[in-house]
C-alpha positions as CSV (number, residue, x, y, z in Angstrom):
1,M,-77.5,-22.6,-38.9
2,T,-78.8,-24.8,-36.2
3,M,-82.3,-25.9,-35.6
4,P,-83.8,-26.7,-32.2
5,V,-83.8,-30.3,-31.1
6,K,-86.1,-31.8,-28.5
7,H,-85.0,-34.5,-26.0
8,I,-88.0,-36.8,-26.1
9,A,-87.7,-38.2,-22.6
10,T,-87.5,-34.8,-20.8
11,G,-89.3,-32.6,-23.3
12,E,-86.5,-30.1,-23.1
13,I,-85.6,-28.2,-26.3
14,H,-82.0,-27.4,-27.0
15,Q,-80.1,-25.4,-29.7
16,G,-78.3,-27.8,-32.0
17,L,-78.7,-30.5,-34.6
18,K,-79.9,-34.0,-34.5
19,G,-76.8,-36.1,-35.3
20,G,-74.5,-33.5,-33.8
21,T,-74.0,-31.7,-30.5
22,T,-76.4,-29.3,-28.7
23,G,-75.3,-25.9,-27.6
24,C,-74.8,-27.0,-24.0
25,G,-72.8,-30.1,-25.0
26,F,-75.1,-33.1,-25.3
27,D,-74.0,-35.5,-28.1
28,T,-77.2,-36.4,-30.0
29,T,-75.4,-39.2,-31.9
30,E,-75.1,-41.3,-28.7
31,R,-78.8,-42.1,-28.5
32,P,-80.3,-40.7,-31.7
33,S,-83.8,-42.1,-31.0
34,H,-84.0,-39.8,-27.9
35,W,-83.9,-36.7,-30.1
36,T,-86.1,-35.1,-32.7
37,N,-85.9,-31.9,-34.7
38,T,-88.5,-29.2,-33.8
39,S,-89.5,-25.7,-34.6
40,K,-90.5,-24.9,-31.0
41,P,-88.6,-22.3,-28.9
42,I,-85.6,-23.4,-26.9
43,T,-86.3,-24.2,-23.3
44,C,-82.9,-25.2,-22.1
45,S,-81.4,-22.5,-19.9
46,K,-77.8,-23.8,-19.9
47,N,-74.9,-21.8,-21.4
48,G,-74.7,-22.5,-25.1
49,C,-78.4,-23.1,-25.7
50,K,-80.0,-19.9,-24.2
51,N,-76.9,-17.7,-24.3
């Protein structure tokens, strides 16, 4: 099961895993310091995160 991850610079919360790929396709391993795990609701409206 995936946990939400927050992109620190934008504040946007995606479905996915830190150290993996978000639901909408961002690779969180490219810049791991830009991502953090969170328990907040997903705010990304792209396919794969919200849908």
